[in-house]
Wavefront OBJ file of the C-alpha trace (Angstrom):
o trace
v -7.348 25.308 -21.953
v -4.540 27.544 -21.765
v -0.758 26.301 -20.835
v -0.962 28.846 -18.324
v -3.486 26.804 -16.232
v -1.317 23.698 -16.433
v 1.807 25.238 -15.524
v 3.383 26.045 -12.239
v 3.805 29.428 -11.221
v 7.691 29.307 -11.071
v 7.778 29.247 -7.273
v 7.006 25.364 -6.928
v 3.178 26.267 -6.589
v 0.388 24.842 -8.807
v -1.070 27.687 -10.823
v -5.017 27.216 -10.097
v -7.967 28.953 -12.086
v -7.744 32.804 -11.622
v -4.184 33.114 -10.674
v -2.005 32.538 -13.806
v 1.460 31.537 -14.219
v 4.393 33.539 -13.179
v 1.996 35.753 -10.980
v 4.552 35.578 -8.180
v 3.304 33.419 -5.578
v 0.693 30.684 -4.255
v -2.640 31.209 -5.041
v -4.496 33.137 -2.017
v -6.934 30.261 -1.426
v -4.073 27.486 -1.344
v -3.560 26.611 2.747
v -0.366 25.423 3.673
v -0.592 22.501 5.568
v 2.392 20.844 8.105
v 2.196 16.829 7.682
v 3.805 14.641 10.280
v 4.011 10.906 10.410
v 3.892 8.624 13.302
v 4.564 4.539 12.773
v 3.448 1.819 15.288
v 4.355 -1.698 16.214
v 1.608 -3.690 18.047
v 3.286 -5.427 21.167
v 2.717 -9.096 21.358
v 1.551 -8.422 24.858
v -1.180 -6.587 23.821
v -1.979 -8.975 21.411
v -2.582 -11.593 24.417
v -4.951 -9.345 26.200
v -8.514 -10.415 26.598
v -10.318 -9.199 23.775
v -12.708 -6.407 25.847
v -9.115 -5.081 27.064
v -7.932 -4.759 23.127
v -11.442 -3.095 22.287
v -11.184 -0.656 25.340
v -7.933 0.442 24.234
v -8.813 0.790 20.727
v -11.977 3.291 21.874
v -9.169 5.297 23.572
v -7.012 5.853 20.809
v -10.041 6.558 18.901
v -11.495 9.049 21.165
v -7.946 10.588 21.244
v -7.923 11.096 17.260
v -11.970 12.522 17.274
v -10.471 15.537 19.819
v -7.779 15.941 17.638
v -10.334 16.420 14.353
v -12.170 18.664 16.491
v -9.445 21.063 16.764
v -9.289 20.823 12.816
v -6.625 18.535 12.708
v -7.277 15.636 9.870
v -5.251 11.940 11.072
v -6.082 9.514 8.526
v -3.868 5.911 9.250
v -3.343 3.053 7.138
v -2.257 -0.545 8.322
v 1.328 -1.515 7.118
v 0.663 -5.096 8.034
v 2.801 -7.605 5.643
v 4.413 -4.397 4.040
v 7.383 -3.966 6.779
v 8.436 -6.474 9.564
v 8.926 -3.392 12.048
v 5.762 -1.785 12.040
v 1.982 -2.277 11.918
v 0.411 0.790 11.049
v 0.839 4.420 10.396
v -0.954 7.634 11.276
v -0.512 10.741 10.057
v -1.181 14.117 11.326
v -2.209 17.147 9.061
v -2.754 20.428 10.315
v -2.998 24.117 9.195
v -0.249 25.321 11.964
v 3.309 23.521 12.691
v 2.385 23.902 16.508
v -0.813 21.458 16.331
v 1.319 19.272 14.173
v 4.158 19.102 16.574
v 1.828 19.131 19.759
v 0.335 15.959 18.171
v 3.472 14.017 18.191
v 3.947 13.371 21.918
l 1 2 3 4 5 6 7 8 9 10 11 12 13 14 15 16 17 18 19 20 21 22 23 24 25 26 27 28 29 30 31 32 33 34 35 36 37 38 39 40 41 42 43 44 45 46 47 48 49 50 51 52 53 54 55 56 57 58 59 60 61 62 63 64 65 66 67 68 69 70 71 72 73 74 75 76 77 78 79 80 81 82 83 84 85 86 87 88 89 90 91 92 93 94 95 96 97 98 99 100 101 102 103 104 105 106
């Protein structure tokens, strides 16, 4: 492969096939993404709730995440248990429009 296929375009964007380095901007098919992060700590009171109530609240959160997914957002998450004492898990939100990313932060 030529060096142009691996080098950046000089504008901070990687070159893509059919878009040689130095062409002056990102490739036309590169979509901008806005990412926000949220960190959560599970309260001790929630952990003491009966299992049925905990499951109901988990289902409620899952339904909210599904609604955002229907709007085209990606909302992956991961456990931080054992890595940070002040948080238990995180979710990040990936959207194509900054308003969508910020609207989910509230």
